[in-house]
N, C-alpha and C positions, 0 to 999 in steps of 0.2 A: 665875486667873493662869496656870494650866497651858495653858488654851485659847489665851490671848493669846500665850504663849510659842511654842506650836505654830504659830499663824498667822504669827508673825514669822519663825520658822524656815522655814516653807513659802515665805513671801515672799522671804526672803533666798536660798533655794535657787533659786527660779524666776528671781530677778533675776540671779544669777550665771550661770545657764544661758543666759538671754537675751543677756547681755553677751558670753558666750563664743561664741555661735552666729551672730552677725550677720556673715555673709560678704558682705553687700552694702553694708557701711558705706563702701566706697570711693566709692559714688555720692553721698556727702555732700560730696565735693570739688566745689563748685558749678561752678567754671570750669576744673577740671582736664581735660586733653586726653582722657584715657580716659573719664571720665564724660560729657563733652560729645559724644564720638563715639558713645557708647551712646544718648544723647538724640537725636542726629541720625539714627541708624539707626531708632529707634522712630518718630520723626516721619515719616521716609520711608515706613515701613510704613503708618502711618495715612493719609498723603496718598495712597498707592497704592490704598487702599480707597475713596477719595473722588474720585479724578481723573476717573473715567468716570461719576460719578453726577450726572446733569443736575439733579436736584432740589437737590443740595448747592450747585451753582454758582448756581442761581436764588435759593435762600434767602440765600446770602451777598450777592448783589446787592440783594435786597429789604431785608435787614437794614441794609445800609449806607445805603440810601435813607432808612430810618427814622432812623438815627443822625445823618446829615448834613442832614436836612431843615431848610431855612431857616425853616420855619413852627414849629419848636420854640419854646417859651417861653424867652426869654433872662432868666434870673433876675438880679436887680439888688441892689446894695448902695449906699446913698446915702453919699457921702463929700464933705463940703463942699456945693458947689452943683451937683454932678454925680452921676449914678448910673453905676455901673461894672458891667461884665459880662465874664466870660471865655467865649469862644466858640470852638468847634471845628466845622469842616465840611470838605468836600472840598477847598476852596481853602486852608484853614488847618488841616491835619491835626494840628499841634502846638498850635495855638490862638493867639488874639489877645486881649489884654486891651484893652478899649475903654471909652469913656465917652460920655455924652450928657446932656442935661438931662431932668428928669422930664417936662416938657411934651412934649418931642420924643419921648421914649420911648412916650408914650401914642398916638402916631400909628401907623398900620398898617405903615408902612415908615420907621422912624426913621433919621436920619442919625447914624452913629457916627464918633467920632474915635479913631483908634488911639493907645493909650498904650504898649503893648509888643507887638511882633510876635515871638512865640517861634520861629516858623519862620525868620524872617530872622536872629534871634539865633543859633539853632542852626547855620545855614549859615555865618554869619560866623565863628563860633568853632569850627566843625567838631566840635560836641558833640551828643549825642543828648538834648537838653534836654526835660524834661517839667515844665510849670509846676505846682508843688505848692501854693503858698500865698503870700499877701501879708499881712503884719502891719503895719498902718498906724497912725500915731500919732493918737490921738483926744484931744480933738475937733477938733484943728487940721487933720488930714488933709493934711499937707504932705510928709511922708516916709513911706516904706514899706520894710519888709524883704522882699525877694523871695526865695522859696525855690525853687531849681531842682534837679530830680532827674535823674540819668543813667538813662534807661531806665525811669523810674517807681518806683525804689527809695524806701524811706522816708528814707534818708540824703540830705541836701540840701546844696547850696552856697548860702550866703546872701550877698546883696548889698544895699546901701542904694540906694534909688531915690527920685528927686525927682519928685513928681507934677506940679508946675508946668512943669518943663522936659521932662518925659517922658524922663528919662535917668538912667542910673546915676550916683551921686555919686562924683566923682573923689576918691580918698583917704577915702571914707566907710567906714562899718562893713562889713566883709566877714569871712566865716568859711569855712574849708575844709569839704569834704564830711564830714558827720556827722549823726547823729540829734540834733536840737536842740529846746529849748524856749526861746522868746524873748519879750520884751515890752519896750515902751518905758516907761522911768521918766520921762524928759523928753526934749527934743530932742537933748540931748548925752549921754544916759546910757541904757544898756540893761541889763536883767536877762538874763543869758546862762547857760544850762545846755547844755554841749556836751562834746565830747571834748577835754579839756585835756592829754592825753598819757597815758602809762602810769599805770595805777592810778586813772584818773578816771572809769571806767565801772562800772556795776553788772553783776552776773551776767547781767542781762537785756539788756545792751548799750546802756542809756540812761545819761544823765549822772548821776553821783554827786555832783557839785559844782555849785553855782549861784553866780554872781558878779555884781558890779556893775561895768560896763565904761564908762569915760569916753571920750568922743570925743578923738581925737588921741593916745591912749596905746596901747601894744601890749597885746594880749589877755593876755600874761603878767603885766601889771601890774594886771589887774582885781582888785578886792577881793572876797575870799571872803565870802559871806553864810552859807552852810551847806554842810556835808559830810554826806552820808548814809552809810549802811553799804553795803558791797559787796553784801550780800544784799538790800538794798532794791530796789524797782523803779526809782525815779527821784526827782529833786528838781527844783523849778522855783520861779519867783517871778513875780508879776504885779501890775500896778497896776489899780485900779478907780476910775472917775470917773463920778459921776452927780449932776446938779444942784449942781455945785460942791463936792461932798464927795469928797475924794481918800483912798483907802486903799491900802496895800501889803501883800501877803501873800506868805509863803514857805511852800511846800508840800513836805513830806517824804512821799513815797508809799512806804510800806513794802511793801505788796503791791498787787495790782490793785484791791483793795476797801478797804484800810485805809490811813489817812493821819494825819499830824499837821499842823495848820495853825498858822502863827505870824504875828502882826501885827508888821510892821516899823515901828518908830518911831525915827527917827534911826538910830543904830547898834545899837539894842536889838531883839531878837526876843522877843516875848511869846507863849508858847504859849496857844492858845485852848482853853477848856474845852468840847470837843466830843466826841461819840462818834467812835471810830476809823472807823466806817462812816458817813460823813456828808459832805455838801458844804455850802459857804457862799458866798453872793454878796450883793451890796449893792443896796439901793433907797433912794436919798436917805440919810437917817440910820439907816434900818432895816437890820438884818441878816436875810437869809432863809436859814434852815437846813433842810436836807432829810436827816434821819436815815434810814439804811437798816437800822437795828436799833432794837428797843424802847429807849426812853430814859426812865428814871425820874429826874426832876430837879425841884427846887422843889416837892416834895410832890405832883407829878402824874406820870402815865405817858403818854408820847406814842408812838403806834404807829409801827412801821417803815413808811416810805413816806409819812410826813406831810410837810407844808410848814408851817414855823413862822416867825413874824415877831416881832422885838423891836428896840427901840431899842439900837443897838450900843454906845453909850457906857454905857447902863444895864447892858447885858450884861457889859461889862468891869468894872463895879463890883459885879457879883454878882447882879443881878436875873435871875431865871429864870422870869418869868411871861410865857409866849409867847401870841401870838394864833395860833390854828390856822386856816390858810388852806385847808388840804386835809387830810382824814383818809380813808384808804383803807377800802373795804369789801371784802366777799368778791368783788365783781365789778369794782371800780374800782381804778385805779392812776394815780399822778402820772407824767407822761412828760416834762415840760419847762416852761420859763417864758421869757417875753420881757419886757423892760423898756422901756416908753415913758417920756415925761417924767413923767406923773402916774399911770400905771397899771401894775400887774403883771398880765400875762396868764398864767394857769395852765392848762396843757394836761393832759388826763387821758384815760384810756381807760375805757369801761364795756362789759364783755364784748367787748373788742378793737375798739370803735367810739369814734371821737374825740368829745371834748367840750371846751369852752373857757369859762373864767370870768374876768372882769375884776375886779381888786381895786384900790380907790383908797384912799389914805391921806391924811387931812386934817390930819395933824399930831398927832392924839390917838387916832383910831380908824380901823379899816379897814371899808370897806363893799364889797359885791360885786354883780355883775350877771352873770347867765348869758347867754352869747352864743348867739344862734340860728344854728346852722350849716346850710349848704345841703346837706349830705350826711352819711351815716354812714360814709364812707370815711376816707381818710387826710388829715389836716389839719396843715399846718405854718404857723407864724406867726413873723415877725421884725419888730422895730421898724424903721421907716423912718429915724427920727432921734431917738434916745432922749434927747438933750439939749434939743431944741427943739420936739418935736411928739408928739402922741398918735396919729398915723397909724401903721398897721402893714400889712405885706404878708401877705396870707392866700392860701394856695394849697390846693387840695383836688383829690382824684381818688379813684376806686376802680377795681376790676379792669376795669370796662367803660366808665368815664367818663374821657376825657382831662383832663389838668390844666387848671384855671382859676386865673388869677393876678389877685388883686383888691387894691385899695387900700381898707383898712378904717380906721375911726376909733373908738378906745376911747370908750365912753360911749353908743354907739348901734349899730344894726345896718345903717346905711346904708353901702353899698359901691359902689366904682367899678370896673367891669371894665377891667383893663389888657390882659390877653392871654388867649387861649384856644388850647390846643394842638390840633393837628389829630387827627382819627381816622385810624388806620392800618389799621383793619379795621372791618367792619360789625358792630356790637355787638348789633344788634336780635335776632338769633336766640338770644342767650345770656342766662343769668341767673346771679346769684351767691347762694348759699345758705350760711348758717352752720349747721353741725351739730356734734354732740358725740359723741365716742367714749368708751368706758369703758376706762381703763387697767387694768393687771394688779392694782393695789392699790385699785381702785374709783374713782379720781379721774376726774372728767369733763374731757375734753380737747377744746377747741373746734378746729374747722377750717373753712376756707372752701373751697367747691367751686364752680368756674366751669365751666358745662356748657351744652350746648344745651337750650333749653326743651323740645324734643321728644326728649330723650335716650332711648335704648332701654336698658331694664334687662335686658340679655341677657348681661352679664358680659364683653362683648367690646370695650368702649370703651378705646382707648389712653389711659392715665391716668398723669399725672406728679405725684408727691407730693414737695413741696418742704418742707424744714424747716431750722431753725437750732438753737434750743434752747440758748442760752448767753449769758453775759456780760450778762444782763438786757436783751437787745435784743429788741424786739417786732417781730413780722411783721404789719404792718397792710396793709389793701387799698390798692393803688396801681396805676395804669395802666401797661401795658407794651405798646407797639406790637409789640415783638419777640416776646413770647409770643403775641400775637394772630396775627401772621403765621406764626410757626414751629410753632404748636401748635393753637390753637383753630380757625383756618380750615381746617385739615386734618381736623378732626373729633375732636381730642383733648379730654380733660377735664383741667383744671388744678386742683390741690389744694394749699393751704398749711396746714400743721399748726402750731398754736400750743402747742407742747409745753413742758413744764417746763424750767427753765434760762433761758427767755426772760424778758421783762419785762412780758408781757401783763397779769398781775395783780400787778405790783409786786415788791418784794424777796422776799416770801414764795414767790412762784412760781419766782423765780430760785434762791433759797437752798435750796429743797426738792430741787434736783438737783445740788448741789455735792458734789464729792469722793466720799465713800463712797456717796452717793445718786445718782451719775451714771446708773446703770442706769435710773432712773425716766424720764429723757428718752428713752432708747432704747425702753423699754416703751411710752411714750406714742406714739411714732412708729409702732411696730408695731401698736398698737391702732387707729390711724387707718387704716393699711393694711388691717387685718382688717375694719374697718367698711365700707370701700369694696368689699371682696370680698363681704362678707355681704349688702350692699344690692344686689348684682349690677350696680353701676356698672362693675366690671371683674373680672378674675381674674388670678392671678399671671402668666399668660402675657403679659398686656397692661399690667401695672403696673410703673412705673419709680420710682426714688428718686433725688433729687438734693439736694446741698447744697454750700456753699462755706466754706472756712476751718474754723471749728468745725463748721459744717454738713457740710464734707467728711469730718470725723471721724464725724459722724452717719451719713453715707452709707456709710462704710467699715464701721461697726458693723452697719448694715442688711445689708450684703453678707455679712459673716462670721457674724452671729448668726441672721439670718432669711432665708437664701437661698431658702427655700420660698415667700416672699411676692412676690418680684420676678423679672422677666426682664431688667431693665436697671438699672444703677446708674451715676450720674455723680458722681465725687468731685472737686470743684474746689479748687485751692490748699489741699490738706488737711493736717491733722495725722493721722498714721496710726501712727507708731512712738511710742507713749506711754511707752516705757521710756527714750527719749532726747530727748523733746521739750524738756525743761528745759535741755538742753545745746546746743540749736540755735537760733541767732539770739535772737529776743525770747522764746523759750519759757519761760525761768525766771520771767517776769512772770505766767505763767498758772497757776502752782502753786496760787494761791488758788482757782482754778476746779476744777482736776483733782486736786490733791494732788501730793506729791513722790515720784516713783518711786524715788528713792534711799533712802527710808525703807521698810524691809521691810514694815511693817504697812500702809503706803499702797500700795505696789506690789502687795500681795495683792489689793486690790480693783481697781486700775487694770489689772492683768494679765488680769483676767477679760473685759475688753471691748476691750483694745488690738488693733486690727485686724491689725497687722503680726505680732504674736505669736500670733494665733489663726487665721490663714489656714492651711489644711492641704491637702496633696495628697490625692487620692482623694475629695474632696467636690465635688459639682456646684454651682457658683456661678453667679449671674446673669452675663450679659454686662456688662462693666465698662469704663468709660472714666475714666482718671485724667488730669486736665488741670491744668497748673500753669505757672509762669513762672520762668525762670532768675534774673531780677532781683528776685524777691520776697525782700526782706531782713527780712520779718516772720515768715512761716511758711516754713521751709526747704523748697526743692524736693526735697530728699533724701527726705522722707516719701513723696511720690508715686513718685519714681524707685525706691526700694527695694521698695515694695509691688508695683509692676508687675513688677520684676525677679524678686522672690521667687515671685510667682504663675506667671510664665512658666517659671521653673526647676522649679516643682512640676508642670509639664505642663498647666496650664490654657491652653486655646487661645483663649478668648474674651476676652482682655485687650487693650484699646486704650490707647494712651498718646500724649499730645501735650504738648509743653512750648514755650511761647512764649519766645524767646530774650531778650525784654525784657518790660516791662509791670508790674513790681512786684506787690504783693499783690492789686491789682485784676485781675491777669491780663493786661491789655493796656494799651498806652501811647497808642493813638490809635484813632479810629473804625474804620479799616480792619482793625486787629487785633481789635477787639471784634466786628466783624461776622464775621470769619473764625472766631474761637473759638466764637462762638455757633452759627454754621452747622455746625461740626464736632459740637458738643454735640447740637443738636436733630436733625441728620440721623442721628446714631448712635441717639438715642432713638427716633425715628420708625421707622427700619428694624427695630429690635428689637421694637417694641410695636404696630405697626399691625395692623389687623384680619386681613388675610390674611398673618399673620406666619409665616414659615418659620424665623425666627432663634431657634429654640429653644435652650435652654441646651446648651452644648457642653462636655463635660468634656475 
């Protein structure tokens, strides 16, 4: 008890000091004149370093060619008798929502019909619109809710759209700019969670109240279904329809990982007897439950990461005898599912390589068939028409294989090739190898390395190590023409680390690096870096680290904890000030991942890795680029701003900063901006890490 009290006192003291010493907090004023002037000054300095760099200009051009290529695969969603696609290119920088028939889509050059031209809309309304989402009524597909963002922010303006007339509905459902969760109950009723005014948002900035809104009434008259707590993350409601079975659920998301689910029957809400860490969806009359914690129920124990099926009516009457559709092992994890009319497609990873199994329910029992996949890379599946067909869309790629888009049919392995993406670089000289590093605590950590087949093990290869390690998100092999053009073709080695905190081995892999165990993720990343150096693929002079969002935090920790391992670090749209992350935008929703810095005992462990609090004068750090977006309303741009400003004030000369004035959490709002930001990033990395590198660390 004395030790705990001492730790709490230490945490409280360091917390008070951190709060008192933050002289750069003024940079959190996102659109304030003083802060934006600082941003513009830094942007000008960064541009000045690139203006006369011919390789930067060429790379920017090459990357935009990749992004705007008309030979890219247009992914589709079938709605009614048409397939829809959202497309961006040089002629449509904001994008065009378009449709065609499936048969026409199969042609090499299909004819498309414009449904909504976002460029024309933005021009007509003098708005910087970014198309964010379309929520369409199923299975009728007559009306949609179009979500439009200003500059790419998460907050959107919502308008009802008529698919038949290809126009916004006059007097239809509309909502002002807010972070929303919406779904159709029927043609004249919506489930709406939005900003209803003062007191209606959670600390995370999401809706605290969900309502049922009738057509023709004012939003103020909408009937409240549920009010969450201010400390919750969010609430929402949604309808589910499959094979004529209609269900309505209301969700109270207490934290990022814990929730309560309620069945809505008339005016009643019935709480479902489910683990707090679990998801539920429906297949015909069956409920599919995916617990993310061990679940002891009905005399049996089900593993975290399982996929369980049960007749939902029987479940509501107390039956707890589940059919296990997936049970994880030490190397396998469930990653997602898709529903066709008669089959449930269960996706999994085995040592970070994709697998797929079809399950069929005959009314009394489930039977399965393993699907033969054409690659060990990244596979995604989506139902073509879950109400009327067992066809599904299957796409796959790996680091060296461009995407292939196929029409598959549940029940057999026959597939029809729909589209093939072009190659943007010659992959013949390269190979992808999976290797394992040993982390500080002995855990084996997998990583993929993409390199030339004739790579020289002389320690001088420019090598980029990428990681994420959070929120149970898996880093699986996928093709990137941009990485090929900007890194591999120049002679670089590209590495992706599957560190703890991710979802590569299911909930256990994720949960092993939560909160007080966060350091494990950073130790894993360092272990991979050390393995690359030990194998003489590279050395610290030629090794770089990069990550975005939570991965931007990872990069920031790599910068401050292990400056000896890297010569360049790129921290994209990052979290960096972990003492204030829960007070900035959506940050409070991530306390389930990192902990609460306002609790002294939790700040005691967060403070040990928080980059903003741990960067010091007098230490030689790698060259670093912080890159973010003013319009990011998820991860506050103040993180990157303050970190760069603090390092510059400490006298570090090797600090680069660039902030896109729009773009949201993705960093960019259109392909031109994406090409520009990528060119800045990879030009910085190459100049710092290339073989004849003179860009040594500068204190």
